[in-house]
Backbone as CSV, one residue per row, in Angstrom:
resi,resn,N_x,N_y,N_z,CA_x,CA_y,CA_z,C_x,C_y,C_z
1,GLN,109.642,-44.021,-5.715,110.823,-43.325,-6.241,110.593,-42.979,-7.705
2,VAL,110.805,-41.735,-8.048,110.644,-41.285,-9.428,112.015,-41.235,-10.089
3,GLN,112.082,-41.762,-11.287,113.317,-41.694,-12.060,113.059,-41.021,-13.391
4,LEU,113.994,-40.191,-13.792,113.906,-39.483,-15.057,115.124,-39.850,-15.893
5,VAL,114.886,-40.219,-17.131,115.971,-40.586,-18.023,115.826,-39.815,-19.318
6,GLU,116.805,-38.940,-19.610,116.781,-38.149,-20.832,117.497,-38.882,-21.955
7,SER,117.087,-38.543,-23.161,117.767,-39.041,-24.350,117.518,-38.066,-25.479
8,GLY,118.264,-38.249,-26.568,118.018,-37.454,-27.766,119.033,-36.359,-28.029
9,GLY,119.947,-36.146,-27.113,120.975,-35.145,-27.350,121.928,-35.589,-28.442
10,GLY,122.772,-34.651,-28.865,123.747,-34.979,-29.901,124.404,-33.729,-30.428
11,SER,125.110,-33.903,-31.533,125.804,-32.793,-32.175,125.120,-32.463,-33.488
12,VAL,124.808,-31.196,-33.675,124.165,-30.744,-34.899,124.793,-29.433,-35.335
13,GLN,124.557,-29.085,-36.581,125.003,-27.778,-37.072,123.930,-26.731,-36.774
14,ALA,124.374,-25.500,-36.747,123.447,-24.394,-36.517,122.302,-24.465,-37.539
15,GLY,121.100,-24.220,-37.039,119.911,-24.308,-37.876,119.247,-25.667,-37.839
16,GLY,119.915,-26.646,-37.251,119.371,-27.993,-37.186,118.366,-28.171,-36.070
17,SER,117.889,-29.420,-35.931,116.840,-29.740,-34.970,117.218,-30.994,-34.179
18,LEU,116.672,-31.058,-32.973,116.804,-32.238,-32.133,115.504,-32.450,-31.364
19,ARG,115.264,-33.696,-30.988,114.120,-34.039,-30.144,114.642,-34.686,-28.870
20,LEU,114.454,-34.017,-27.771,114.838,-34.572,-26.471,113.626,-35.244,-25.838
21,SER,113.886,-36.367,-25.199,112.833,-37.092,-24.520,113.255,-37.367,-23.083
22,CYS,112.307,-37.324,-22.172,112.561,-37.616,-20.760,111.506,-38.620,-20.317
23,VAL,111.917,-39.849,-20.142,110.993,-40.881,-19.713,110.912,-40.890,-18.199
24,VAL,109.680,-40.886,-17.690,109.436,-40.847,-16.255,108.967,-42.223,-15.796
25,SER,109.604,-42.734,-14.777,109.179,-44.032,-14.241,108.996,-43.913,-12.746
26,GLY,108.199,-44.803,-12.219,108.020,-44.846,-10.773,106.695,-44.306,-10.305
27,ARG,106.158,-43.345,-10.998,104.867,-42.771,-10.603,104.124,-42.316,-11.856
28,THR,102.835,-42.139,-11.731,102.071,-41.549,-12.831,102.326,-40.054,-12.817
29,TYR,102.835,-39.559,-13.924,103.363,-38.217,-13.911,102.480,-37.189,-14.586
30,SER,101.306,-37.620,-15.089,100.555,-36.758,-15.987,100.190,-35.418,-15.355
31,ARG,100.182,-35.315,-14.042,99.847,-34.040,-13.418,101.055,-33.392,-12.736
32,TYR,102.220,-33.983,-12.935,103.421,-33.396,-12.359,103.757,-32.098,-13.086
33,CYS,104.395,-31.188,-12.382,105.045,-30.057,-13.023,106.385,-30.563,-13.563
34,MET,106.636,-30.284,-14.830,107.830,-30.782,-15.492,108.568,-29.622,-16.142
35,GLY,109.853,-29.778,-16.278,110.615,-28.724,-16.915,111.890,-29.220,-17.556
36,TRP,112.362,-28.453,-18.502,113.680,-28.648,-19.094,114.567,-27.478,-18.679
37,PHE,115.759,-27.828,-18.226,116.776,-26.851,-17.861,118.020,-27.130,-18.684
38,ARG,118.917,-26.156,-18.732,120.192,-26.396,-19.385,121.310,-25.707,-18.603
39,GLN,122.491,-26.255,-18.767,123.649,-25.695,-18.071,124.868,-25.824,-18.959
40,ALA,125.440,-24.683,-19.297,126.676,-24.649,-20.063,127.844,-24.569,-19.090
41,PRO,129.028,-24.989,-19.510,130.192,-24.946,-18.619,130.423,-23.548,-18.065
42,GLY,130.592,-23.446,-16.759,130.874,-22.175,-16.122,129.665,-21.281,-15.929
43,LYS,128.492,-21.787,-16.288,127.279,-20.981,-16.156,126.272,-21.658,-15.235
44,GLU,125.326,-20.870,-14.752,124.295,-21.417,-13.892,123.266,-22.192,-14.705
45,ARG,122.600,-23.125,-14.009,121.527,-23.854,-14.657,120.346,-22.902,-14.870
46,GLN,119.807,-22.922,-16.096,118.733,-22.007,-16.428,117.539,-22.756,-16.986
47,VAL,116.356,-22.224,-16.705,115.154,-22.859,-17.204,115.032,-22.618,-18.702
48,VAL,114.577,-23.642,-19.414,114.340,-23.559,-20.846,112.831,-23.504,-21.114
49,ALA,112.105,-24.457,-20.551,110.662,-24.534,-20.745,110.063,-25.350,-19.612
50,GLN,108.801,-25.047,-19.304,108.119,-25.753,-18.214,106.669,-26.000,-18.603
51,ILE,106.108,-27.062,-18.047,104.695,-27.351,-18.224,104.159,-27.785,-16.861
52,ASN,103.059,-27.180,-16.443,102.564,-27.510,-15.102,101.480,-28.565,-15.166
53,GLY,100.874,-28.845,-14.021,99.892,-29.908,-13.943,98.623,-29.640,-14.729
54,TYR,98.418,-28.391,-15.114,97.252,-28.030,-15.941,97.664,-27.776,-17.380
55,ASP,98.905,-28.167,-17.680,99.468,-28.017,-19.031,99.626,-26.562,-19.453
56,THR,99.764,-25.692,-18.490,100.175,-24.313,-18.795,101.667,-24.340,-19.071
57,ILE,102.081,-23.647,-20.126,103.458,-23.736,-20.585,104.172,-22.386,-20.457
58,TYR,105.417,-22.483,-20.063,106.309,-21.325,-20.009,107.534,-21.610,-20.858
59,TYR,107.970,-20.612,-21.621,109.232,-20.691,-22.368,110.126,-19.521,-21.981
60,ALA,111.400,-19.810,-21.847,112.354,-18.724,-21.701,112.390,-17.936,-22.998
61,ASP,112.641,-16.641,-22.890,112.621,-15.777,-24.079,113.577,-16.268,-25.163
62,PHE,114.706,-16.823,-24.767,115.712,-17.181,-25.762,115.355,-18.431,-26.560
63,VAL,114.250,-19.110,-26.229,113.825,-20.267,-27.019,112.437,-20.113,-27.629
64,LYS,111.756,-19.015,-27.319,110.410,-18.820,-27.849,110.418,-18.857,-29.369
65,GLY,109.478,-19.613,-29.903,109.372,-19.735,-31.350,110.293,-20.782,-31.958
66,ARG,111.204,-21.332,-31.161,112.144,-22.329,-31.676,111.965,-23.691,-31.018
67,PHE,111.608,-23.703,-29.731,111.468,-24.944,-28.978,109.996,-25.163,-28.616
68,THR,109.628,-26.435,-28.500,108.278,-26.797,-28.085,108.342,-27.887,-27.032
69,ILE,107.683,-27.656,-25.896,107.628,-28.649,-24.826,106.257,-29.310,-24.865
70,SER,106.212,-30.605,-24.630,104.928,-31.304,-24.626,105.064,-32.593,-23.826
71,ARG,103.897,-33.121,-23.453,103.856,-34.418,-22.794,103.497,-35.487,-23.821
72,ALA,104.188,-36.581,-23.778,103.829,-37.739,-24.602,103.323,-38.791,-23.627
73,ASN,102.046,-38.680,-23.278,101.520,-39.514,-22.202,101.572,-41.007,-22.534
74,ASN,101.456,-41.325,-23.822,101.525,-42.738,-24.189,102.913,-43.305,-23.958
75,GLU,103.898,-42.426,-23.875,105.270,-42.859,-23.614,105.681,-42.576,-22.172
76,ASN,104.779,-41.972,-21.398,105.110,-41.478,-20.055,106.368,-40.618,-20.121
77,ALA,106.368,-39.692,-21.069,107.572,-38.924,-21.327,107.255,-37.448,-21.509
78,LEU,108.278,-36.657,-21.275,108.269,-35.226,-21.557,109.159,-35.019,-22.767
79,VAL,108.685,-34.244,-23.733,109.424,-34.061,-24.973,109.794,-32.590,-25.151
80,LEU,110.973,-32.343,-25.694,111.372,-30.987,-26.074,111.819,-31.038,-27.540
81,LEU,111.035,-30.429,-28.398,111.414,-30.294,-29.806,112.214,-29.004,-29.942
82,MET,113.414,-29.140,-30.458,114.330,-28.011,-30.575,114.602,-27.743,-32.036
83,GLY,114.305,-26.530,-32.499,114.542,-26.170,-33.886,115.358,-24.900,-33.984
84,ALA,115.841,-24.638,-35.185,116.643,-23.437,-35.447,117.730,-23.290,-34.391
85,LEU,118.433,-24.387,-34.146,119.435,-24.386,-33.074,120.589,-23.450,-33.369
86,LYS,121.100,-22.866,-32.293,122.213,-21.920,-32.387,123.378,-22.442,-31.549
87,PRO,124.587,-21.995,-31.838,125.728,-22.414,-30.996,125.517,-22.070,-29.516
88,ASP,124.791,-20.992,-29.226,124.515,-20.624,-27.835,123.613,-21.618,-27.126
89,ASP,122.978,-22.512,-27.873,122.134,-23.535,-27.258,122.964,-24.715,-26.744
90,THR,124.244,-24.714,-27.019,125.122,-25.786,-26.556,125.142,-25.834,-25.034
91,ALA,124.787,-26.994,-24.482,124.715,-27.158,-23.028,124.322,-28.592,-22.716
92,MET,124.395,-28.924,-21.430,123.796,-30.150,-20.947,122.349,-29.809,-20.626
93,TYR,121.437,-30.631,-21.137,120.005,-30.402,-20.921,119.489,-31.418,-19.916
94,TYR,118.748,-30.900,-18.935,118.235,-31.734,-17.852,116.714,-31.660,-17.812
95,CYS,116.118,-32.784,-17.491,114.688,-32.891,-17.256,114.466,-32.847,-15.739
96,ALA,113.395,-32.170,-15.326,113.087,-32.057,-13.904,111.600,-32.268,-13.683
97,ALA,111.257,-32.773,-12.507,109.845,-33.029,-12.188,109.564,-32.698,-10.739
98,ASN,108.338,-32.294,-10.498,107.895,-32.043,-9.136,106.427,-32.424,-9.013
99,PRO,106.065,-33.246,-8.026,104.665,-33.667,-7.908,103.741,-32.548,-7.409
100,MET,104.312,-31.526,-6.828,103.507,-30.422,-6.340,103.636,-29.241,-7.285
101,TRP,102.746,-28.286,-7.116,102.759,-27.096,-7.965,104.041,-26.301,-7.756
102,VAL,104.577,-25.777,-8.852,105.691,-24.841,-8.788,105.319,-23.621,-9.614
103,PRO,105.860,-22.461,-9.272,105.540,-21.254,-10.049,106.180,-21.323,-11.434
104,GLN,105.718,-20.470,-12.304,106.337,-20.360,-13.612,106.825,-18.945,-13.834
105,PRO,108.079,-18.711,-14.142,109.091,-19.759,-14.195,109.550,-20.173,-12.810
106,ALA,109.995,-21.398,-12.699,110.460,-21.913,-11.422,111.975,-22.102,-11.461
107,ALA,112.600,-21.824,-10.360,114.047,-22.052,-10.261,114.320,-23.545,-10.147
108,ALA,115.547,-23.895,-10.421,115.930,-25.304,-10.343,115.656,-25.874,-8.950
109,SER,115.807,-25.051,-7.934,115.624,-25.515,-6.557,114.181,-25.908,-6.246
110,GLU,113.227,-25.507,-7.099,111.819,-25.843,-6.891,111.509,-27.289,-7.277
111,TYR,112.401,-27.916,-8.026,112.126,-29.251,-8.545,112.774,-30.312,-7.677
112,GLU,112.024,-31.384,-7.468,112.478,-32.449,-6.574,113.271,-33.523,-7.303
113,TYR,112.891,-33.847,-8.517,113.518,-34.967,-9.237,114.227,-34.464,-10.489
114,TRP,115.369,-35.092,-10.754,116.198,-34.682,-11.888,116.714,-35.902,-12.638
115,GLY,116.874,-35.710,-13.951,117.546,-36.726,-14.752,119.049,-36.469,-14.754
116,GLN,119.767,-37.326,-15.459,121.219,-37.251,-15.475,121.731,-36.275,-16.537
117,GLY,120.869,-35.869,-17.434,121.248,-34.900,-18.452,121.600,-35.538,-19.784
118,THR,121.430,-34.773,-20.852,121.829,-35.192,-22.185,122.484,-34.005,-22.865
119,GLN,123.630,-34.244,-23.489,124.439,-33.169,-24.056,123.934,-32.759,-25.428
120,VAL,123.806,-31.451,-25.624,123.473,-30.886,-26.934,124.624,-29.977,-27.341
121,THR,125.166,-30.235,-28.513,126.267,-29.433,-29.036,125.891,-28.924,-30.419
122,VAL,125.941,-27.602,-30.578,125.568,-26.979,-31.844,126.794,-26.270,-32.408
123,SER,127.195,-26.649,-33.587,128.370,-26.046,-34.211,127.945,-25.024,-35.254
124,SER,128.811,-24.030,-35.436,128.497,-22.952,-36.388,128.950,-23.310,-37.787
């Protein structure tokens, strides 16, 4: 059983930064396809960034140049560094994992495992 636990969300002012972490337990995840998604109230869940088993990375256009996804293998974690935050970035952020290959970008339905989410709120 794979478990994902996110942390690092919070409230920041526009222009600020946050570091989200997703700790993976239950399996060795270094070759899993991993992703960060977000969902604002009344909106669909959307992909933010993804990293596949070969460490190929995809970013949604609205975060390019501001967010960085990476693996912290010593922590068995997936990290999302978020900079130059905007009020539009306000959402619940979810970590997702899949042991098999998924396309990039992949829809939420492509991922098998999900965390409980961490809230990010950006004020103007």
